[in-house]
C-alpha positions as CSV (number, residue, x, y, z in Angstrom):
1,A,59.1,2.9,36.8
2,N,59.6,1.9,33.1
3,M,57.7,5.0,32.0
4,T,59.9,7.2,34.2
5,Q,63.0,5.6,32.8
6,L,61.7,6.1,29.2
7,S,60.9,9.7,29.9
8,C,64.3,10.4,31.3
9,L,65.9,8.7,28.3
10,L,64.0,10.9,25.9
11,L,64.9,14.0,27.8
12,Y,68.6,12.9,27.7
13,L,68.5,12.3,24.0
14,L,67.0,15.7,23.3
15,A,69.2,17.6,25.7
16,F,72.6,16.0,24.9
17,H,72.1,15.0,21.2
18,P,70.6,18.1,19.6
19,Q,71.6,17.0,16.1
20,S,69.7,13.8,16.4
21,S,66.5,15.7,17.4
22,Q,66.2,16.8,13.8
23,S,65.2,13.3,12.9
24,F,63.4,12.5,16.2
25,E,60.6,10.0,15.5
26,V,57.6,9.2,17.6
27,P,55.3,6.2,17.6
28,F,51.5,6.7,17.3
29,P,48.6,4.6,18.6
30,Q,47.2,2.0,16.3
31,S,43.7,3.0,17.3
32,S,43.0,6.6,18.5
33,A,39.3,5.6,18.9
34,E,40.3,3.0,21.5
35,T,42.4,5.6,23.3
36,R,39.6,8.1,23.3
37,A,37.0,5.6,24.5
38,S,39.2,4.7,27.5
39,I,39.4,8.2,28.9
40,V,36.3,10.1,27.7
41,I,33.1,9.7,29.7
42,S,30.3,9.5,27.2
43,T,27.4,9.4,29.7
44,P,26.6,12.2,32.2
45,R,27.4,11.4,35.8
46,A,24.8,11.9,38.5
47,S,26.9,14.6,40.0
48,D,26.6,16.6,36.8
49,A,22.8,16.7,37.0
50,V,23.0,20.2,38.5
51,D,25.1,22.9,37.0
52,R,26.8,24.7,39.9
53,T,28.6,27.1,37.5
54,S,25.6,28.2,35.5
55,S,23.3,31.1,36.3
56,S,20.5,28.8,35.3
57,V,20.5,26.4,38.3
58,G,19.3,22.9,37.4
59,S,19.9,23.0,33.7
60,P,21.0,19.6,32.4
61,P,24.5,19.2,30.8
62,S,22.9,18.5,27.4
63,A,21.1,21.9,27.5
64,R,24.3,23.7,28.5
65,Q,26.3,22.0,25.7
66,S,23.7,22.7,23.0
67,S,23.8,26.4,23.8
68,L,27.6,26.5,23.1
69,P,29.2,26.8,19.6
70,Q,29.6,23.2,18.3
71,P,32.9,21.9,16.8
72,I,33.0,20.8,13.2
73,T,35.4,18.1,12.0
74,Q,36.6,17.9,8.5
75,T,39.4,16.5,6.3
76,V,41.4,19.0,4.3
77,Q,44.6,18.7,2.2
78,L,47.3,20.9,3.6
79,S,49.8,22.7,1.4
80,S,52.4,20.2,2.8
81,G,50.5,17.4,1.0
82,T,49.0,15.8,4.0
83,N,45.3,15.0,4.1
84,A,44.7,16.2,7.7
85,E,41.8,16.1,10.1
86,I,41.0,19.5,11.5
87,I,38.4,20.6,14.0
88,S,37.0,24.2,14.1
89,C,34.7,25.8,16.6
90,L,33.8,29.4,15.7
91,P,31.9,32.1,17.5
92,P,28.7,33.4,15.8
93,K,29.5,35.1,12.6
94,R,30.0,38.8,12.5
95,Q,30.1,40.3,9.1
96,S,32.9,42.8,8.4
97,G,31.9,46.4,7.7
98,G,29.0,46.3,10.2
99,N,28.4,50.0,10.5
100,F,25.7,52.6,9.9
101,F,26.3,53.0,6.1
102,S,26.4,49.2,5.5
103,S,23.3,48.6,7.5
104,I,21.3,51.4,5.8
105,F,22.6,51.4,2.3
106,G,24.1,47.9,2.0
107,I,27.6,49.4,1.4
108,N,30.6,47.7,2.9
109,I,33.2,50.4,3.3
110,N,35.8,47.8,4.2
111,A,35.2,45.6,1.2
112,N,38.7,46.1,-0.1
113,N,40.2,44.1,2.8
114,N,38.8,40.8,1.3
115,S,37.8,39.6,4.7
116,Q,34.5,37.8,4.9
117,Q,34.4,37.6,8.7
118,T,35.8,39.6,11.6
119,Y,36.6,38.5,15.1
120,N,37.7,40.9,17.8
121,K,39.7,38.2,19.6
122,P,42.7,36.1,18.4
123,T,42.3,32.6,16.9
124,L,43.3,29.8,19.3
125,A,45.2,27.1,17.5
126,F,45.4,23.9,19.5
127,L,47.9,21.0,19.0
128,H,47.5,17.8,21.0
129,G,50.1,15.5,22.6
130,S,51.1,11.9,22.0
131,F,48.4,9.2,21.8
132,H,45.7,11.9,21.4
133,A,44.2,13.7,18.4
134,S,42.4,17.0,17.9
135,W,39.2,15.5,19.5
136,C,40.8,16.1,23.0
137,W,40.3,19.8,22.6
138,S,36.8,19.6,21.2
139,E,35.2,18.0,24.3
140,H,35.2,21.2,26.4
141,Y,37.9,23.7,25.6
142,M,36.9,24.7,22.1
143,P,33.2,25.2,22.7
144,Y,34.0,27.1,25.9
145,F,36.5,29.5,24.4
146,A,34.4,30.0,21.2
147,S,31.5,31.0,23.5
148,L,33.7,33.8,24.8
149,G,34.4,35.0,21.2
150,Y,37.7,33.2,20.4
151,P,37.7,31.3,17.1
152,C,39.2,27.8,17.8
153,V,41.0,25.4,15.5
154,A,42.8,22.2,16.1
155,L,45.0,19.8,13.9
156,S,45.4,16.1,14.2
157,L,49.0,15.1,13.6
158,Q,49.9,12.4,11.2
159,G,49.0,8.9,12.5
160,T,46.4,10.2,14.9
161,G,42.6,10.7,14.7
162,G,41.6,11.0,11.0
163,T,45.0,12.0,9.7
164,P,46.8,9.1,8.1
165,A,50.6,8.8,8.2
166,V,52.6,9.5,5.1
167,P,53.6,7.3,3.4
168,E,50.6,4.9,4.0
169,G,51.4,2.2,6.5
170,A,54.3,4.1,8.1
171,K,54.9,3.1,11.7
172,K,56.7,6.2,12.7
173,V,56.5,9.9,11.8
174,K,59.4,12.3,11.9
175,I,58.9,15.5,13.9
176,S,60.1,17.4,10.9
177,N,56.9,16.2,9.1
178,H,54.7,17.3,11.9
179,V,56.4,20.7,11.9
180,D,55.8,21.1,8.1
181,D,52.1,20.1,8.6
182,W,51.7,22.5,11.5
183,N,53.2,25.3,9.4
184,A,50.9,24.5,6.5
185,F,47.9,24.4,8.9
186,L,48.8,27.9,10.3
187,E,49.3,29.4,6.9
188,G,45.9,28.0,5.8
189,L,44.1,29.9,8.5
190,G,44.6,33.1,6.5
191,D,41.9,33.7,3.9
192,N,44.4,35.1,1.3
193,S,46.9,32.2,1.4
194,D,47.2,29.7,-1.5
195,G,46.4,26.8,0.8
196,T,43.6,28.6,2.7
197,L,41.3,26.3,4.7
198,G,38.4,28.7,4.1
199,L,37.4,29.2,7.7
200,G,36.7,32.9,7.2
201,L,39.2,34.1,9.8
202,G,40.4,37.1,7.8
203,I,43.4,37.9,5.7
204,N,46.0,37.9,8.5
205,P,44.3,36.7,11.7
206,Q,46.1,36.9,15.0
207,I,46.8,33.4,16.3
208,A,47.7,32.2,19.8
209,L,49.3,28.8,19.8
210,I,48.4,26.2,22.5
211,G,50.2,22.9,22.7
212,H,50.1,20.0,25.1
213,S,53.0,17.7,25.8
214,F,54.4,16.6,22.4
215,G,52.3,19.2,20.7
216,G,54.3,21.8,22.7
217,L,57.6,20.2,21.4
218,T,56.3,20.4,17.9
219,I,55.4,24.1,18.3
220,M,58.9,24.8,19.7
221,K,60.5,23.0,16.7
222,W,58.2,25.1,14.4
223,L,59.4,28.3,16.1
224,E,63.0,27.2,15.6
225,Q,62.6,26.3,12.0
226,Y,60.0,28.8,10.6
227,Y,59.5,31.8,12.9
228,S,63.2,32.7,13.0
229,Q,63.1,33.1,9.2
230,S,60.6,35.9,9.5
231,P,62.2,39.1,10.9
232,N,58.9,41.1,10.5
233,E,57.3,41.3,14.0
234,D,53.9,41.7,12.4
235,D,54.0,38.3,10.6
């Protein structure tokens, strides 16, 4: 009942006090590791011994998992100034300019595009909800979609996972700070940006945004603040 009342209060504040939403603050868990350990099953269950969705009947979960692209966790400095934890899970590399001339003569006729890597499908950018971090996407979602050819990236917001709050020791983080970090993260996905993350996604990769709960709210605030400033539909 208390959680329901709290949720209703938050919705009321957002709906009827739009000006205050600009400085909306959210608490973060003191230990993301404890939160993760309480909801993620680390050992295979007996019911998972047989893969009913795989064409290879009877293959153990560990074998299925090892055949999928594996997530990579790293800490990077965003152009917003935040030292952020990000997770990437990319399909097998496909060199740009893969054509008859490049394969025979070693000439890349697309060399002028400065793109080190080409993916035919858009990049999926994941943003987690409250009391989570980017790890919640790396358990199943990112390896699965990467196996289908979708590059996957995820950001841990300030105060969650391996991303410390700014300033150090802060107990709350304003949503405006999350929005700035999210914008810096998205800008860094392009190989030609000043704050590039170096993921090799191309100069101007297509990006699909996926947010859960508070992550969805952050994305909506980002759309309100940043996307409306860009009238070019191709941006």
